[in-house]
Structure formats: structure tokens, C-alpha cells
C-alpha positions as CSV (number, residue, x, y, z in Angstrom):
1,V,10.0,-14.9,-8.2
2,P,9.0,-11.8,-10.0
3,R,6.5,-9.7,-8.2
4,E,3.5,-8.1,-9.7
5,K,3.4,-4.4,-9.9
6,V,1.4,-3.0,-7.0
7,S,-0.8,0.1,-7.3
8,P,0.6,3.3,-5.8
9,L,-2.5,3.5,-3.6
10,Y,-1.8,0.1,-2.2
11,Q,1.8,1.0,-1.5
12,R,0.7,4.2,0.3
13,A,-1.8,2.3,2.3
14,L,0.9,-0.2,3.4
15,G,3.2,2.6,4.3
16,A,0.5,4.2,6.4
17,M,-0.2,0.9,8.2
18,D,3.6,0.7,8.9
19,L,3.4,4.2,10.4
20,L,0.6,3.1,12.7
21,L,2.4,-0.1,13.8
22,D,5.5,2.0,14.5
23,A,3.4,4.5,16.5
24,L,1.9,1.6,18.6
25,E,5.4,0.2,19.5
26,D,6.8,0.9,22.9
27,T,9.6,2.9,21.4
28,P,8.5,4.6,18.2
29,A,11.2,6.0,15.8
30,D,12.4,9.5,16.4
31,D,11.4,10.6,12.9
32,L,7.9,9.1,13.1
33,E,6.1,12.5,13.4
34,D,7.9,13.7,10.2
35,R,7.0,10.5,8.4
36,C,3.4,10.8,9.4
37,R,3.2,14.4,8.3
38,K,4.8,13.5,5.0
39,A,2.3,10.7,4.4
40,L,-0.6,13.1,5.1
41,S,0.8,15.8,2.8
42,G,-1.2,15.8,-0.4
43,E,-2.9,12.5,0.3
44,V,-6.4,12.2,-1.2
45,D,-7.4,8.7,-0.2
46,A,-9.5,8.7,2.9
47,S,-8.3,5.4,4.3
48,V,-4.6,6.3,3.9
49,K,-5.3,9.7,5.5
50,H,-7.1,8.2,8.5
51,L,-4.3,5.6,9.1
52,A,-1.6,8.3,8.9
53,R,-3.5,10.8,11.1
54,A,-4.1,8.1,13.7
55,A,-0.4,7.2,13.7
56,L,0.4,10.9,14.1
57,A,-1.9,11.2,17.1
58,H,-0.3,8.1,18.7
59,A,3.2,9.4,18.0
60,L,2.4,12.8,19.5
61,A,0.6,11.3,22.6
62,G,3.5,8.9,23.1
63,S,6.0,11.8,23.2
64,G,3.9,13.6,25.8
65,R,2.3,16.1,23.4
66,R,-1.3,15.3,24.5
67,E,-2.9,18.6,23.3
68,E,-1.4,18.2,19.8
69,A,-2.6,14.6,19.8
70,R,-6.1,15.6,20.8
71,A,-6.1,18.2,18.0
72,E,-5.1,15.5,15.5
73,L,-7.9,13.3,16.8
74,R,-10.4,16.1,16.3
75,A,-9.0,16.7,12.8
76,L,-9.4,12.9,12.1
77,R,-13.1,13.1,13.3
78,D,-13.7,16.2,11.2
79,E,-12.0,14.7,8.2
80,A,-14.2,11.6,8.4
81,A,-17.3,13.7,8.7
82,R,-16.4,15.7,5.5
83,D,-15.0,12.8,3.4
84,A,-17.6,11.0,1.4
85,Q,-15.2,8.1,0.9
86,A,-14.6,7.8,4.7
87,L,-14.5,4.3,6.0
88,G,-17.1,4.6,8.7
89,T,-18.6,7.4,10.7
90,P,-16.5,10.0,12.6
91,T,-17.5,8.1,15.8
92,S,-16.4,4.8,14.5
93,I,-13.1,6.2,13.3
94,L,-12.3,7.5,16.9
95,A,-13.6,4.2,18.4
96,R,-11.0,2.4,16.2
97,V,-8.3,4.6,17.7
98,V,-9.5,3.7,21.2
99,R,-9.3,0.0,20.3
100,H,-5.7,0.4,19.2
101,R,-4.8,0.6,22.9
102,G,-2.0,3.0,22.1
103,P,-0.9,6.3,23.6
104,A,-3.7,8.3,21.9
105,S,-6.4,5.8,22.8
106,P,-7.4,7.4,26.1
107,L,-7.5,10.8,24.4
108,A,-9.8,9.4,21.6
109,E,-12.1,8.0,24.3
110,A,-12.1,11.5,26.0
111,V,-13.0,13.2,22.7
112,L,-15.9,10.7,22.2
113,A,-17.1,11.3,25.7
114,S,-16.9,15.1,25.4
115,E,-19.3,14.8,22.4
116,G,-21.8,12.8,24.3
117,T,-20.8,9.5,22.7
118,P,-19.1,7.5,25.4
119,Y,-17.0,4.6,24.4
120,R,-16.6,1.9,26.8
121,S,-13.5,-0.1,26.3
122,T,-13.3,-3.6,27.6
């Protein structure tokens, strides 16, 4: 069955979602960090950037690089605050990362708490 052409934005969004799913697996791919950085490079769509940056934070935290992951989470928060097209507030973006229940989730919760916005996971 022939497939309809899919927009480039849709393809990039699916790619970023794949990155996030890979980052949330127990054993993420070795090249995941490079793939996340490549997805972020030059991306203009807020939703794609947020997915790729969240995936990068999880990948870094999963490899034990907690400070780098925390820096990515802060970048995600700042990006959401600047971006008029952002899907949600900076707080809700980080709350989503907490709900991922991945390697960077406790760090996202700590960033929220340090800003006086405690997030209580259930």
C-alpha cells in the first residue's frame, strides 16, 4: 500500500519521540547522546526540541553524568520560558520529565523543588 508523504516536521517529531523511548529503556544505545545532540542541532520546532532535550537529559543521567543532565534540564526549562510556541509552562515541561520515571526524573524533581515549585510524584 503506498504511503502518503509525511511532513518533515512530523518525521522529526517521531524521531525525537524514538530518542526519548530509547533513553527510557534500561540499556540505551551507545550513540544516543550523539543522536540527541544531532536532533537538537538547528531544530526550530519547540515540541521537537523539548523531546530531544528531555531524551538527552535522560541519556546523560543514565550514564552517570548527573550534573550535565541537570544542566540540560535547566536548558529545557529556560527554552520553554523563552519559546512562544512552547507546549506548556517551564514548570509543566519539567513535571513531564518527572512523570517519565526515567534516569533524569529525580533530577527534574530536584530542579523544580529548588525553584520553590515542589513536584510530588505518586
